C-alpha positions as CSV (number, residue, x, y, z in Angstrom):
1,X,8.8,-3.4,-19.6
2,X,5.4,-2.9,-21.4
3,X,3.7,-6.1,-20.2
4,X,6.8,-8.3,-21.1
5,X,7.5,-11.5,-19.4
6,X,9.8,-9.7,-17.0
7,X,7.0,-7.4,-16.0
8,X,4.7,-10.3,-15.3
9,X,7.4,-12.0,-13.3
10,X,7.9,-9.0,-11.1
11,X,4.2,-8.7,-10.5
12,X,4.0,-12.4,-9.6
13,X,6.9,-12.1,-7.2
14,X,5.5,-9.0,-5.5
15,X,2.1,-10.7,-5.3
16,X,3.7,-13.6,-3.6
17,X,5.3,-11.3,-1.1
18,X,1.9,-9.6,-0.4
19,X,0.4,-13.0,0.2
20,X,3.1,-14.0,2.7
21,X,2.7,-10.8,4.7
22,X,-0.4,-8.9,3.8
23,X,0.1,-6.0,6.2
24,X,3.7,-5.2,5.1
25,X,3.6,-1.9,3.3
26,X,6.9,-2.5,1.4
27,X,5.4,-5.6,-0.3
28,X,2.4,-3.6,-1.5
29,X,4.7,-0.8,-2.6
30,X,6.8,-3.4,-4.6
31,X,3.6,-4.7,-6.2
32,X,2.4,-1.3,-7.2
33,X,5.9,-0.5,-8.6
34,X,5.9,-3.8,-10.5
35,X,2.5,-2.8,-12.1
36,X,3.8,0.6,-13.0
37,X,7.0,-0.8,-14.5
38,X,4.8,-3.1,-16.6
39,X,2.8,-0.2,-17.8
40,X,-0.3,-1.1,-15.8
41,X,-1.4,2.1,-13.9
42,X,-4.8,0.6,-13.2
43,X,-3.2,-2.4,-11.6
44,X,-0.9,-0.3,-9.5
45,X,-3.9,1.9,-8.3
46,X,-5.9,-1.2,-7.5
47,X,-3.0,-2.7,-5.5
48,X,-2.8,0.5,-3.4
49,X,-6.5,0.7,-2.9
50,X,-6.7,-2.9,-1.7
51,X,-3.9,-2.2,0.8
52,X,-5.6,0.9,2.0
53,X,-8.8,-1.0,2.6
54,X,-6.9,-3.7,4.5
55,X,-5.1,-1.3,6.7
56,X,-8.3,0.6,7.5
57,X,-10.1,-2.6,8.4
58,X,-7.3,-4.4,10.3
59,X,-5.4,-1.5,11.8
60,X,-7.7,1.5,11.6
61,X,-4.9,3.4,9.9
62,X,-4.0,4.8,6.5
63,X,-1.1,3.8,4.4
64,X,1.7,6.4,3.9
65,X,0.6,9.3,1.7
66,X,3.5,8.8,-0.7
67,X,2.0,5.3,-1.6
68,X,-0.9,7.2,-3.1
69,X,1.2,9.8,-4.9
70,X,3.4,7.0,-6.3
71,X,0.3,5.9,-8.4
72,X,-0.8,9.4,-9.2
73,X,-3.5,9.8,-6.7
74,X,-3.6,12.5,-3.9
75,X,-3.7,10.8,-0.5
76,X,-6.3,13.2,1.0
77,X,-8.9,12.1,-1.4
78,X,-8.8,8.6,0.1
79,X,-8.1,9.3,3.7
80,X,-11.0,8.5,6.1
81,X,-11.1,9.8,9.6
82,X,-11.1,7.2,12.3
83,X,-14.7,6.6,13.7
84,X,-13.8,7.9,17.1
85,X,-11.8,10.9,16.0
86,X,-12.9,14.3,14.8
87,X,-12.9,15.0,11.1
88,X,-9.5,16.0,9.8
89,X,-7.7,14.0,12.5
90,X,-6.2,11.4,10.2
91,X,-4.2,8.4,11.0
92,X,-1.4,7.0,8.9
93,X,0.5,3.8,9.1
94,X,4.2,3.8,10.1
95,X,6.2,0.7,9.6
96,X,9.5,0.2,11.3
97,X,12.0,-2.6,11.1
98,X,12.3,-5.1,13.9
99,X,14.3,-8.3,14.1
100,X,12.7,-10.9,12.0
101,X,9.9,-8.7,10.6
102,X,8.1,-5.4,10.5
103,X,6.0,-3.9,13.3
104,X,3.1,-1.6,12.3
105,X,1.9,1.2,14.4
106,X,-0.9,3.7,13.8
107,X,0.0,7.3,14.4
108,X,-2.1,10.4,14.4
């Protein structure tokens, strides 16, 4: 889409979805995808980094590794061990559907 109006519309729609439910991974995935489709790799990477910071702060968990690879970054370079766990014991976020919304759980 190369920054076309359609690309901006997709980014705006995905941004609105992120605002409605900031911890919902699929909304952040859609935002990163919209940035990529618009040719904005930096915007896509920034969206993923913001989501990772949010999940670390609010849930003590990492986003799914494939979210990092979607924007061309290896997940292991961004993963941080939980404070109470040993180095190398990573947590990641698993989202599962539930009637009326999404439930997030941190898994080791």
